N, C-alpha and C positions, 0 to 999 in steps of 0.2 A: 541499542544494546547498552546496558549499564556498565560503566567503567568501575570495576570493583576497587580500584585504587583511589577513586575520587569520592566514593560514598563516605558519608560522615561517620565518625566513631560514635558509638552509643555511650551516653553518660552512665558511669558506674561499671562499664565493662573494661577489664584490664587483661593483659596477656596472662597473668597469673590465674585469673578467674577462668579464662578460656582453657588453659591447660588443665586446671583442676576438673573442669567439666568433661574434658576429653578423656582424662584418666578414669573418671567415674563411668563414662560410657563404655570404655574398653573393658573395665572390670566386669560390667554386666553383660555386654554383647560380644566381646572379643574384638580383635583388630578389624575383622571383616565388617563389623557393624559400625565402624567409625566413618562418618562422612561429614562434610561441612553442613549439609542440610540437617542431619540429625543433631549435630552439635549446636547449630543455630536454634533449632527447636527446643533443645534442652535449656538453652540460655534465654529463650524468649525473644530472639532477634532473628533478622533475616541472615541467611548464610553470607551474603555479601558484606555484612558488617564485620565479619570475623577476619577479613583480609587486612584490616588495619593492624592486627595483632600477630597473625601468622600469614605470611604472603602466599603460601601454597601448602599442599598436603605434606610435602617433605619437611617443611619448616615445622609443621604441627607434630610430626613424628619425632623430629629432632628435639622439639620442646618436651615431649614425653620422656625421652631418655634423660634429658637434663633434669626434669622434675623428679624422676625416680632416683637418680643418682644423688640428687641433693637431699634426699631423705636419709641417706646413710651418713650419720653424724656420730661416730664413736667418740666417747668421752676421752679426753687426754689421759694417758696412763699415769699412775703415781710417779712421783719424782724419781724414785730409785728403781723403777721397773725397767725391763729391757724392751727393745723395739719389737720383738715377737709378740709381746702383750698387746701392743696397739694393732698390729696386723691381725692378730686373732680376733680382737673386738671388732675391727672393720669387717672381717669375714662373717662373723656372727650377725652383725647388724645388717649387712648386705643380704644375707640369706633371709632374715626375717622380713625385710622390705619386699623382696621378690616373692616370698610366700604369700604376702598380703595382696600382691598384684601380679599373679602368675601370667595373666594374658599379655603382659608386656615383655615376657621373656624373649620372644623372637626379635624384638627391637633391640633389647640390651645386648643380645648375642651377635647381631648382624650389622647394626648401624654404627658408624663412627661417632665421635663426640665433638662435633665441629663448633658448638656454641661456646662463647667465652665463659659462661657460668660452669659448664661441664668441665672444660679444661682447667678452670681455676680449682675445682674440687680435686682433680688429679694432681695438680701442682702442689696444693697444700699437703696432700698425702705424701708426695715425694719429698717435700721439704722437711716434714717431720722425720722421715727415715734418714735423710742425709744428715740432719742435725744429730741423730743418734749414732752416726759413724759410718753409714753406708755410702758408697759412691752413688751418683745419680743413676748409673746404668744398673747397679745392683738393685736399687730401690725400684726402678721401673720394671725390671725382670720379675722381682718378687711380687709386686702389686699385680702385674699382668697375669702371672701364674695363679695367684690366689683368686683373682677375679674370675678367671676362666674356670677354675675348679668350682667355685660357688655357683656359677651359671649352669654348669653341667649337672651338678648335684641337684640343684633345685628343679631343673628341667625334668629329671627323672622323679624327684620327690613329689612335685606338684601333681603329676600324672593327669589330672583333670583340668585342662585349660579351657576357658570360655572360647567357644568356637571350634573346639577339637574334642568334644566329649566322647566321641566314638572311639578315640584312641586310649581311653582310660584303662589302667592296668591294675589288677588287684593281686598282690602276692599270694594271699591265702588261697585264691582260686587256682593258682598254678600249683600250689603245694598239694591240693586235693587230687589232682590228676597226675602227679609225678610218680613214676615207676621207681620204687626204692631199689629194686634189683638192678635196674639199668643205670640209675644215678644215685648210688649209695652215699657218696660224699656230699652232693648237693642236698640230698634229703636230710642228712645228719646236720649240716650247717644251718639249713633253713628251719629245722625244728628246734634248734637251740634257743633258749630263752633270750629275748632281745634281738633276735635275728632281723626283725622288721623295725627296729628302733632307728628311725632315720636320723634323729639328732645324735645318737651315739655313733652311728657310722660317720656322720659329718665330723664330729669332734675327733674321732680316731684318725681319720685321713688328714684333717687340718693340722693336728698336732704333729703328725709324722712329717708333713711338708715343712712345718716351721722348724722342727729339729734339723732337717736336712739343710734348709736355707742357712740356719745359724752356723752349722758346721762348715758349710761352703764359704761363708763370709769370714769365719775365723781362719780357715785354711788360707784364704787369699791374703789375709792380714799377715799370717806367719811367713808366707812366701815373699811378701813385700818387705818384711823386716829382714829376711835373709838375703835380700838383694837379688831375688829371682827376676826374670824379665817382666813379670807382671807390673813391677814398679810400685812406688808408694802412691796410691791414688788418694787424693784429698780433694774435697769439694769446698768452695767458699760460698756460704749462704748468709746473707745479711751481715757480712763482715766477719763471720765466724768460720774457722777452718774445722771441718769434721774429718778426723784422721781414722783410717780403718783400724788402727791398733786399739781403739776404744772398744771394739766389738768382741775382741778375743775372749774377754772374761765373761761374756754374756752366756756362752754355751753352758757353762757349769751350772748356772742358776736356772736354766730353762726347765728342767724337770721339776724343781721346786715351785716354779711359777705355775706349771700345769696343775700340780696337785692342789694348789691353793686357789685356783680359778673356779669361781662358781659356774655351775652349768647354766647356760642361757635358757631363757624361756622362749619357746618358738611359737 
């Protein structure tokens, strides 16, 4: 019996190359079509050679989560913009990445992020928000909520996921069979222009979430300043103290930020 941990690594093969090939295989065949044998064939190597780079199937799946998350690289916001701008761009970029790789949605929604690289991506996002004036807990709650929203929206939006084509859903087909007398409001809403514009729906919900988060953060800052039990929460990051009072003035400019933000291309 061959000891897979003692087989020699192949020249030119790297963990990054293995993960890239795995993602391409999942994109075409779905998660059910991913196996070490198929992956090895795609790379032109024996399956045993892969275990130098991913010790087991779970490590391979964790690597896919890491790879996809690493594709989300929102540009730093302008110097005088507010933290919601960065969160908005993060959500937009995350949605675009998931729409390009819908077959990984089950992984992104159900698997933790145990790798150092994946956790580093999250840590950097939290650090950006804390430096803008949020507490670590506020930053984590906001990122978690936005990430969950994006996953859920794309799960419905993608509809046709490799390996689950039978579950595809077409809104226009539903509209044809809808009884307007029984469901007059649904019919009216769905027939309105732009009713099936997924990007518009996404932007509307995302902006509403960010407005609510900004108001909640500002309210917490006001309560802290008034001496309420919530206290004055400050976080020290790289020697810099980020005080919640900094975020109170960001709410007023949020609407202006929204109106001047270009619509993303999906």
